[in-house]
N, C-alpha and C positions, 0 to 999 in steps of 0.2 A: 724227950728220948736228948741221953746224953750224946753229945756231937762225937763220933770216935777222929780216932788222929790222923791225918792226911797220911796220903800213901804215897810212898819214895818212887818217884824215877825208876827204871830198877834199868840194867843193862840186859844183856843177853847172856850172864853165867847166873844159871839158873838159881831159884831158889830156894833153899831147902825145904819141902813142904812136909805139914804134919803127920801122923799117922793114923789120923782123920781121913784126909785128904788121898791119899793111897788108898787105902779100905776102900773108900765112895769110887774112884777111877775103879780100881780091879772088878768093884761088883756090876759097874756097868758094863764092864767088858763082856763080862762072865754072863750078863741077862740077856746082852745084845746078842750074843752068839746066839742062843736059842731060835731070834728071827734070821740070821742072816743062811744060818744051815737050811732052811727052806726057802726061802725070797729067790727068786731071779730077779733081780732089778736091769729090766728092760728097759732102754729108750728110744719105746716106739720101734724097736729091731730096723732101723733107718741105717740106709748108709750105700756105697754104691753098689752091696751085693746082695744077693737074698740075707736076711734077717734069719738065726735058730729061734725058735719059739719055745721056750721052755716052759713047762709046768708050774704054775704060782701055788705053793703052799702056804693054806691056811695056820698060822701056825701062833698058838698063845704064849706072852713070855709068863714065867714066875713070876707069880708078884713078889716085894721084896716084903724081907722081915718085918715086920711091926707089931708094935703095942696092942694086944689083942683091947679092941672096946667092946664095950656093955652094948652102944648103940653105935651103929653107922650109920650119918644122919644120910636122909635122903635126899635122894636128885631134885631137886624142883624143877614143874614146868615152868618156863619161862618161855610163854607166847610169843609170836611178832606175826606182824598181819598185814599182806601183802596192800599198798594202796595205792600203787603208782598211779592208777588210772583217777582212784577219785581226787588225787590232791594235786592235778593238773601235770603230773609230769610224761609225756608222750614221745620221749628223747630214745633212737634206735641208732646202733651204730654201725658203721659201713666200714667192714674191713675192705673191700672192693674184688673181694676174690671172682673169680671167673672161671677157673680153670685150672691154671696153671700152677696152683700150688705154692704161691711164693711167702719164703717164710715170714715177711713182717704182716702178714694177713692173718697170724695168729697170736699175734703178743697182745695188741691195743684191748683196750684202755683205759685211762684214772680217771678220778672222780675226786672234789671238793666239795668240801661244806666252808663257804665263808661268807662275813657278812659284807658284800661287796659296798653295798648304799650307807654300812656306822647307822642301821636303824634297829639294832640289840639283838635281831631274830641271825638265823644261818641260813644261806641261800646255797643253791644248788649249780657247782658248774660240770658239765659233763665233757670230755675229750672224744673227737671224732677223728675218723679218717677218713679217706677218700675214695673213689674209683681211681683205677690208675689210669696214667694221661693216652688218652685215645680213644679211652672207652667212660667215658662220661656219660653216665645216664640221668633218668629223670629224677630220680633221689637229688634232696637239699643236703649234700652230706658236710655238715658245717655242726662248728661246735657248737654247744647248749648252755642258755645260762637261765636260771631260773629264779625270780624271786619271790621269798618267803613272807605271807603274810604274818609272822609272828605264832601262826594256829596249824599248822604244814599246808598249807595248801597252797602251789605254788603258781605263777605266770612267766611266761614267757617273754624274756625283754632281751633278748640276742640282739638284733640289730640295733634297740635303744641303747643298750651298752656297750654297742662298737664291737662285740667278739666275734661277730658272721664270720669267721676263720677258714677257710677250708685247705688245711695242710693235712699231710698223712700223720695226725697226731698220735701221740704214743700217751706224754704223763704232764703233770703238772705240780707246779708248786708255789703258794702264795706267801707273801709277807711286805711289810711294808718297807721297802727298801731305800727310800729318799726322805725319809722321816718325816713323811706332814701327816701323819694319822690316819691314812687311807691303805687298804690292804691292797698291793699289787699282784700283777699275773707271773709268772712264766712258764712257757708250755714249750715241752720238746716234740720231738717230728722226728721221721726220719726225713735227715734234709737238716735248712737250716731251723733252728729254735726261736722265740717268741717272747721279747717284754714287753709286759702292757703295765703302763701305768693308772694308776684309779687317779681321775681329776675329778672326782667326785659322782660317782653313778656311770661315768663313762668312762670304755679305757681308748690309750694311745698308742700306738706301738712305740716303741725308742725305744727297739733293738741294733740297729743300726748306731745311732749316738753313743748307746748306755756301750757295745761293742761287745754284747754277748749271745751270737748268733750262732755261735762254732764252725765246724768246718762245714764245708757242701756236702759232703760226704759224710757226717757223724749221722749214728743212729742214736741218737736222746732218748731217756726213757726214767728214771727217776733224776729229780734233782732235790734241792732244799735249801733254803735259804738260813742262815744260822752265820754267828759271830767270830769266826774260827783266831781272828788276831787281838779281841777283849778291845777297841776301839771304839763300841760304841755302833755301829753300824751292821748291817747285816750283807754278809757275803752269801754267793750264792756257787755251791759245786752240784756239777752235771755228769751225769754217770751214763756213760755210751757203753752199746750192748756189744757189737761186732762190723768189721770191714762187711761191707754184702753190695751186692749189686745184681740186679735182676740178671744178669748174662752168668756170675759165676753158679746162679743158684739152679739154673733151666741145665748148666756146661756138668754140673755133679752127679745129675740124673737121683734123685732119691726117688726108693722102690720099697713098698711095704708089702710081704707076701699077701696074696688074692686080691689087691687094690691096686695095683700097679705105682703110678706118681704117688710121690706124697712127699708132704712138707717135711724139710730138715730137718737137721738136729743142729744145733749150735760148733758140736765139736769141729764139723767139717771149716768152719770160718775161723779167720783169725781173731781173736781179742781187739779191743779198741780202745785206747786208753781215756780215763775220764778227765774234766776242767774243772780247776776250782779260778774262779775269779772274784779277785779280792776288792772290794766296794771302794769307790777311791771318795766316797762323801762328797760330792758333786752332780750327782745322777750317772756317772760314767764309771766302769770297771777296769781292771787289769787282769788279763790271765796268768797267773802265776804257777800254773800247775807244774812247769817241770822245776822252778824253783822250790815249789813246794813241797815237792817229791810224790805230787799226785797222779800227773801223765805230760800230757804234752803231746806235740808235736816231734819229729825228728827220730833217729836213733835210739837215742838214750829212752825213746816210749817204750820200746820191749819190754822194759823189767814193770813197767806199772800196768800191763796193757790186761785190761779182766776183760769178762762178759755179762758187764754189770747189770741187775734189774732191779736190784732193791739198794735203799740206804736210809740209815738211823740215825742222828747225830747222840750222841751221850759223851759223859764224862764216864769213862769206864774205871780211871784209877783215881778218883778223886781230886784234882790235880787244878780243878778250878776251869780249864779248856777243853771244850768240846774235840771230841774226837769222832770219824765215822767208822761206822761198821757197813760192807761194803756186800751184798749176796751179790753170786756172781755163778750164771748158769754153766754147770759141766768143768768148773776151772777153781781153783781155792777160792774163796771168799778173803775179804782182805780187813786188815782193822789199821785202820791211819793212827797212830795215837800222835796227838797233839803236842809239838815239843814245847811250845809257848815263844818261840820265836820266830813264826812264822812258817814253818817247817812241820813235815808229816813222817815218821818212819812204820813205813807195812809191818805188821808184826803179827798177823794173824796167825801163823803157823804157831812163831813163838806160844801165845796165850791163849791155844787151843781154841778157837773158831774155825780155821780154816779147811779142817777136813771132818768127816763126820767119825763116827767112833772107830771105823774101820779105817782109818787113814786115807780115804775115796773122796773125791770130791764127787757132789750132788747139783741136780737140776734145778740149783736156787731161785727164787723169783720174792716173794714177799716176803717182809720183814719189818719186828718192832722189836722194843728192849721196854723192859718194865721191872719194877722191884713186885713179883708178883706174891712174894709170900710175905708181905709187909715187913722185911727184915733188910740186913744192908746187904743182901745177893740180889744182882743184878741178872736177870734170865732176858737172853735173845732168843728168840722164835724168830724161823723161818720155816719159810713154805717150801715143799720138794714137791720132783717131777714123779710122775706115776711108778709104784712100786720101791717107792725109796720113803719111810717114815720123815715127818717133819723135824726137824731139828732146835732143840731147847738147850740153849748152851748157859749155864750157871756158874757162875763166881763161887768161891768157899767162903766162909766170915768176909762177905766183902771187898774179895781180892783175887785177883787172878792170879793162876791162869783159868779159863773156862773147862767145866764137863759138857758134854753132853747126858742131859737128864731126861732125854724123851720117854724111853722106858722107865724108870723107874718113878716120874709122874704121869705116867698113865697116855700117853700122847704117844708108845710106842707102835703099837698093831692097829689098834684107832685109825692114824695118818697112815697104815702105808698104801690102801691102794687108792687113795684120793691124788688126783693133780691138780695142788694148789697153788694160788695166786697171791688171793689177798688175803694178810693175814695181821689181826690187829688182840691185843689187852684191853677190855674196857670191864665196867664192871656192870653187867647185866642185869642183875640181879639187885642192886644198888646194897648189898650186905656189907659189903666193904673189903669184898677180895675182889680183884680181876679175874675176869674168865679170860676163853680166848675163842675166836672165830676164825675160822677159814672160810673162804670164797676157792671153789673147788669147779676144773670143767677139764677137758682135754684138748687135743687141738685138732685130733682127727675126726671128721665126722664118723666114719663109718668102720672108727675102734674097734667097736663090739664085735665085728665079722671075724676079726682075725685074735682080738685078745679078749673071750670072754667073762676075762673079770671087769672088764673097762668101757665105760659109756663118755660118750660126747659130753653130753649135759649128766652135771653131778651134781648132790645134794651138798650145801653147804653143810659144816659141823659147826655146832658151841660145846663149848668146854665148860663147865660150871667148877669153880675152883671151891674143892670142900676142903673143908677146916675138920678132922676124924677121920677121912676115909683110907684106905689103906694104899691108893693112888690120888694125886692133888687132883689132876683134872678126870672129872667124870663128863661122859656125853650126856649131854639134855637128849630126852626123847620128847618133850613136849614144846618143841618151839613153831610149831605153827607151821608159818606158809613159808618160813625159813627153810624147810627142807625140800621144797618142791627143785627138783632137778635145772640147775642151770648150766650155761658156761660161762662159769664166772671167771672175771679177772679182778678190776681196780673193786676194793672196797672202802666204806671210812662210817665212821658213827658221827653223829651229833643230837642233841635234845631239839628236835624243830619244832616241834608246838608247847615247847614251857611249861610239860608238867616235871621236870626233875630227870625222868631215865632216856637214855640212849637208843637213840633208833639207830636206823641203820640201812646203807646203798648198796648195791652190787651192784657193777655193769655185766653186759655179758660182749661178747668180740660174737659179732655179727648179726647180735639178736637185741630185743628191744630190754633198758636197766629195770632194776625194782630197787623199789621204796618200802622199807617195812617200817611199821608203825610199832615200837615196842607196846606192849598189851602186859607186862608182866603186875601181878598184884599183891605183893608182898606185905606190903605195905609198911616198907623201908624208909628210915628219913635218907635225907640226901643234901650237901653243899655242892652249888656251882662259882665255881670265882671264877673273875676276869678281872684279871691286871692293868692298870694305866700306868706303866714306868718313864722314865725321862729319854728324850728326843736323845736320839734319834730313832732307838729299837722303843716305839711308846708302846710297844704288843709286849712288849719286856719276854723276848722268844728266847729261850733259853734257862729262864728263872727254875728255879726247884721250888717246890713246898713242902711242905711236912705240918701232916695233920693229925693229932691226935686225941682219939675218941673213948674211952671205957677205958682207956692203957693201951691201946694198940694204937700204931704210928703208920701209917699212911703218907709214900710216898710217891713224887710225880714234876714232872718237867711241861714247860711250857713248850712243844713242841710239834706243829702241826706235822711234821713230816712223818709218815709210816703208812705202812700195809706193802700196796705195789701200785706204783706209777700215782698215788692218790695220797690227800691231804684229810683230816678230819679237823674239829671245831676245833677256834684257838682256846675257849672257855673249857674248861679243866673240873671236872665231875669226882666227888667224891662220896660213895655211897657210905651211908652212917650205920645201916644196920636198925638197931632197936634205940642205937644210941640220940637222946632228943637233947644233947647237949655238945660243945666240941671245947675239950680241954685246952687246946693250945694251936694257934697256925700258925706257921715261922715262913715267912719267905724270902728266899735267899737270891737276889738278885741278880742278874745278869754280871754285874760288876761285883759281886762278893758281898753287899752288903745285905746286913739281915735286921729285918724286922719281923717283929710280932704282931701280932693282929687280932685285935676283939672280935670273936665272933656272936653279934647278939643273939642270933636267932639258926635253927636248920628251915630244911625245906625253902631255899630260897636262893637265888643268885646274890651272891656277893662281892660289887665293884670293890677292889683294892687294889688303891692308889699311895704312890710311893709317897713315906712320908716327908716334907720339906726339910730339908738338910743334910738326910741319909748321906753319911759318907760310907767309901767302901774302903774296908779294913787296911791298913798301910803295908803291912806283913802277915795278916794272920792265913794261918793255913786253912787251905779248902777242907770240902767235910768229906772221907770218903764215902758216907753212902750217896751214890746217886739217879735218879730215880731216871 
């Protein structure tokens, strides 16, 4: 597929949109109005006073006009089997709840797939919280690392790997920050965070030496390793949630009609600025948050304070620099545009991702981004609170601004009741189109007593990406054990057993995690890719992949940060459907150098090494298409 021209940096003087763009935006607004007319977006009914319970009306949006097809494809069964116990996973999340209903008890926690021992298979790291100080019980509330034997059987190696920390943990990021070829770990907490250097199967705490602990009262959530300044090493973004204390939480006195004391909502707390750490290349980092326009301490921080729970790095304008999309809970989402000079400009409202289709902020949590149509358009999916449909912000003709197309693409009514945390795109059936999974679960144990449409444990949702259906995303009925209700939070995917399809893990708040084996049997071909780049970014995080088979080009980016507080595997999977050959595979390495790769066959893992002597273009325009 020919590369499109670069998208030029835009000022805040609006561009003249095409008529097609205007018509699309108007249609989305009209379609969404059908839902708004009957939906009461009640955020738990929480606050200092008694909530007003409004009826929730079930309404189906009018389908968009579409060309009548002689045959609409049938949604396939894509069964997943719960193999948690059989695989040796016995992790149970501890949130410390004992009756005071403190807000942090509802948030965690995340999970990561990573190859910590460099043996080629995907291991599992679960993040735990712990009992509150003074209330330590008998339960061993530590993080848990499980080694994979390559066939989907796991062994607890937490102690041996030096990871038996007992923090009030939230999220995790993985990346080789020191360029030694081994993946390192960053843990976010309620309180100081941790940076753990991989010394060869065992981790050493380098937080103090590296300077990335954050503030004593920071509430860290999502985090991402990415190279924002183009110098080759991995920098670190750390999202912070709100300014919280137990005393403030109890003093506000949250109540839910019929239940009494309830968990609080974030709109009663001040947002907290996130942090950006520049990798100095010698094992240390410098906090450049304020100078970079991301956040920082002091009076200037207020303008960059969000209530961040999710982040995904993207290059939304194709200028070759990674930007950040941040999902903020109950305040506007951020889009930090990387200006290429070490600074970011927050352009979320200008580029159309800050608010929902009605101009309102949502209870945004999990986030992912992908080219789910196999074209130039980038889509950003965000999971929202109960009675708020998930968001699906999409560009037009490969260029911002974005428009929320959740209703048009089939996610509107289907996602409105769910309270969604983890969310990610992946090709569940290997047909060459990216499907969407959502992990759901409420905050309040007894919510069903006061809101009959809501439940504490909720089934996950799997949407099949349909080519030829009136709406693109179709609910999958046959997902097997994946639909057993869970108090879902973090979610991630990896091929744990080497069969080519992607398996799923979902954490629960205060309950046991669940591991699901993908048992789809559609007979589709596939290709998995693992990149080996140049030091210090040996895993080529940030690289872009373009694969063409049967005339269709798919786009991916090597980036494990997605979903909610979680990390997916570093290898990239392409479903090929019926295609038994690959016509072309192009890797754009993080420095912009392009390499065409010969693919000797399919249904295999292909290790792609950077070609010797490959040089980055001196003045080449970056591609407009960004996975």
